[in-house]
N, C-alpha and C positions, 0 to 999 in steps of 0.2 A: 679227172680229178682237178680240184682247184688248188692253187698255191696260196698259202697263208703267210703273210708278212706280219711280223710282230716286233714290238720293241722289247720290253722286258716284263711288263705287267699288264693288268687289265683282264677282262673276261672275253673269251672267244666263244661264240655260239656257232656251231657248224650247221650249215644249211644243205650240205652234201658232203660226200667223201672228200677229204682234204689232205694235203701234205704240207708239213713244215720241213723245209730244206735249210741246211746250215753249212756254210763254208768256213765258219769260225771254229776255232779249236775247242772252245768250251763255253758256249752260250747257256744262259739260264733264263727260263721263263717262270715267273712267280705267280702269274694269274691263274684263274680257274678256267676250265673248259666244259661247256655244256655240249654234249655230243648229239643231242636230239636222237635221231635214228641212224646217224652217220658214223663213219670210222675216221679217226685222225691217224694218218700215217706220218712217220718221221723219216727223214732222209739226211743222215749226216754224211757229208761227201768226202771228208778228208781224214777219216779215222779218229776224229775227236770225240768229245762227249757232249751231248745235249741233255741238260738237266731240266726236268719239268717238276717244279715245286708245288704247283697248285693242285686243286682237287678236280677230278674228272667225274662228271655225273651225266645221267641220261640213259637212253636205251641203246646208244651206239657203242662203239668200241675203240680200241687202241691197237696200233700195229707199227711195224717197221717196213719200209718199202723194200723192193727187190734189189735196189742199188745202195741201200744203207750199208756203209762200211765202218761205222763207228759204234759208239755205245749210247743207248738211250737210258738215262738214269732217272728213276722216279725218286724225287727227293724225300728226305725224312719228314717233311711236313705234309706230304700228300696222303690224304685219306680218300681213296677213290671208291665210288659207289656205282659206276657205270654197269649196265646189265648186258651189254653186247659182248662180242668175242674179243679176245686178245690174239692177234695174228703176227707172228714173227717170221718175216720172209728172209731177212738177212741181218747180219750184225748181232749185237748183244743188247738185251734188255736186263738192266741191273735193278734188282728189287732190294731196298734197304730196310724196310719195315714191313710187318705183316699186313698193314692196312694199305700198302702201295697197290696191291691188286685186290679187287673186290672178292668177298666171299659170299656164299649162299648161291641160290639158283641164278641161272643166266647163261650167257653165251659160253662157248668152249674156248680152250686155248689151243692154238695150232703153232707148233714149232717146226718150221720147214727146214730142209737141208740148207746149210750155211747160216743157221741162226742159233743163238744160244740164250737161254734164260739163266741168269746168274742170281742165285739166292744168297744174299749176304745179310741175314737177319742177326745183327750183333747183340741185341738185347736178350738177356737171359730170361726175361719175364714175358716175352711174346714168342709165338710160333706161327709160321705160315702154314695154312691149311687150305689148299685149293680144292673146293668141293664140286667143281664143274668138271666136265669131260676134258681130257687131254689127248691130243693127237701129235705124235712125234714122227717125223719122216726124214731123219737125217742124223749125221754125226756131229753137228755143231758148226759154229762160225770158224771158217778156215780149216775145218776138219781137225782141229787140234784142241778145242776147249770143251767139247761135249755139247750135246743138245741141252742138257741141264747141268749146271755146275753149282754145287753146293759148297760155299766157302765158310758159312757160319750158320748156326741156329739148328733147332730141331724142326725140320720142315716136312710137310706131308702132302700127298695128293690123294684125296678121298674119293674122287669121282672115277669114272671109267677111264682107263688108259689104253690107247691103241698105238701100237708101234708098227710102222711100215718100213721095211728095209733095216739095214744095220743101224743100231742106235748106240751112241756112246754117252755115258754119264760119268761125271767126275765129282768125287767127294773129297774136297781139300780140307774140310773141317765140318764140325757139326754132324748132323745125321739127316738122311733122306729116306722117307718111307712111302711106299705105294700101298695104301690101305684098301683101295677099291680094286675091282677086277682089272687084270692086265691081259 
């Protein structure tokens, strides 16, 4: 993997799988990312929150590293169209709007043990509908937050869902529907 250093804006074009690491408590990157065919992994080292406000596009994907111990937040301005996979290896991915994660055909979503997808879609006029395949293999970050945590919004997974092992889901608010085969 390559380490990517950034200030706070501009455009990043990935030429290979890359990792953004942060020791800061709450950095924000406002630029766009062109993934090409690569995956951008994040690694928040201190339990803080890394916010990515820009748009992700390309045939690559987005993920958290195995040592990620904080939160990756996709900002409210991010309309992402990447077609690769979303891979959560550790930590939390927080989704604020339905357009944070791409819809339509493309790569699957993998939520590994010790990782959590938090859906916090607060707008009453939009709903998150993941139409790609979903693979869950664990009980969530720190085994206490669930592999998927729904805090707001009427959210849905329409693709195939595969569960391996014990899986925990938390619904603190809103609704969560699995419309495809489980």
